[in-house]
N, C-alpha and C positions, 0 to 999 in steps of 0.2 A: 660498208664491207669490213669484215673482220680481217685483221692482219695475219700473216702466216709467221709462225715461229719456227725457224730452222736452227737446229743444233748440230752443227758439223764441227767436230773437234778432232784434232790430230790424234793419231794412235799413240798410246803410251809406249815408251821404251822401258826396257827391263829395269833401268835404274830409277825410274819414277814410280813411286808407290803411293797410291791414293790412300788417305787416312782410313777410309771405310774398309779397305782391304786388310787392315790390321785388326779389324773387329772380329769377334767370334759370334757365331749364330747360336742362339739358344732355341733349338727346334721346337716348333709347335706341331708341325706336320711333316712327315717324311714319306716319300714313296719311291718306288724303283720302276724304271722303264728299261726294257732290255731290247737291244738291237742285235739282230743276227744277219749274217750275209753281208750285204753292202747297201749303199743307198741306191744302187742300180738294180738290185734284185734280191732284196732282203725283206725281213719282217721286223715289226716292232710289237712288243707286248707290254702291257702294263699290269700292275698288281690287281687292278680292278676289273680286268678282263678285256680291255680294248686290245684288239689285234688288227694290225693293218699291214698290207703288203706295200712295199716301197718300190719306186721306180724313178729313174732320172727323167726330168722334164725333157720334152723333145728338143728344146733349145740347147740342152747340154748333152745331146746325143742319145737320149733314152727314147722309150716308146711313149712315155707320158700317160700310160694307162692306169697308173696307181698313184699313191700319195708320195709326197716328198718332204724333206725336212723343212723347207722354206714355208710351205703352206701350213704345216703343223706349228711351227714357231709363230707364224702370223696369227693363227687362231688363238694360241696361248697368250701372246702379247696383247691382242685386242681385248680378250676377256679380262686379263689382269688389269689393263689400263681402265677398262670400263668400271671395274670394282673400285679402283683408286679414284675415279671421278665421283662415284657415289659417296665414298667416305669423305672426300674433299668437299663436296657440295654440302654435306652435313656440318663440316667444320666451318666453312665460310658463311653459311646461311642458317644460323641457328633458328630452329622452329619452322623452317620452310618445308614445303611438301617435298617428299623424296623424288629423285629422278624417276621418270616414268619407265615402265618396262620396254617401251619402244626406243629408249636411248640406244644409240648405235655408233659403233666405231669400226671402221674398215682398216685393216693393216695391209698395206701394199708392200710386200717384201721383194727385194731385188737381190740377186746374187750376180757377181760379175768380177771383172778384173779392175785393178786400179787404173783409172783413166790416164794418170800421169806416169805409169810404169815404175812407181817408186816402191811399191809393195808387191812382193811375189805372192802367188796363190790367188785365192778368191776372197772377196770382201762382201759383206752384207750391208744393205741399206734398207730402211723402212720408212714409209710415210703413214702416219696415223691420221686418217680422215675422220674427224669428229662431226657428226651430223647435228646441226644447230636446231632444226625444227623441234625435236622432242624437248630440248633444253628450254626453248622459248615457251613450251606448254606449261612449265612451272614458273613462268614469269621472269626468267633471266633475260637481260638485255645483252647486246653485243659485248660490252665491256665486261660484264659479269661472266659471260661465257668464256671470253679470252682468259680471264683470271683463273677460272675453273680449270681450263685446259692446261695452263702453265703450272698451276699448283699440283694438279693430278700427276703431271709428268715428274715432278719432284718427289712425289710419294710412291709412285708405281715401282715395285721391285724389279720389274723387267727393264724399265727405263734406267733405273739406277745401275743395274747389272751391266748394261751395254754402254754406259756413259764413257766416252773417250775411246771407244772401239768400233762403234757402229754409227753411221750417219742416221740421225732420226729427225724427221721433219713432221711437225704438227700442223695440220691444216683444218680449219673449221669450214665445213661445206654446208 
């Protein structure tokens, strides 16, 4: 059985600056998404034409009939992490077959209050469930899969962006 890697780190305080935060980005791609209204009854639009109505989940007092930021963030994170896995696989296993199109990552996003009441407002947490079966199709064993999962987490821009602020748990399923 593969082990689970949990990265739960304390939230940064304003006086602690991560060295990466001092870096400047040299953009390769830039896009704009616009939100109007609110998360309870608004819309989002992207430059490429995506338009979605927003609604609060039932658990937060909404109707739950439309999309919400947590599901959109989960979709974006899972997709980005999947790309990081593909790039990492190529770096770790020179000459190996690429990951199959069936490679799959589920992002389970939670929003809630701090369980210890130390932080006001809402917090996010995410569990990335990486499906092992497609990875085994290209000949990776459990140890290689675990290494791939950990190294992809170091490469993924979303993982790096939330480091220190969002509890992220990586699970191979």
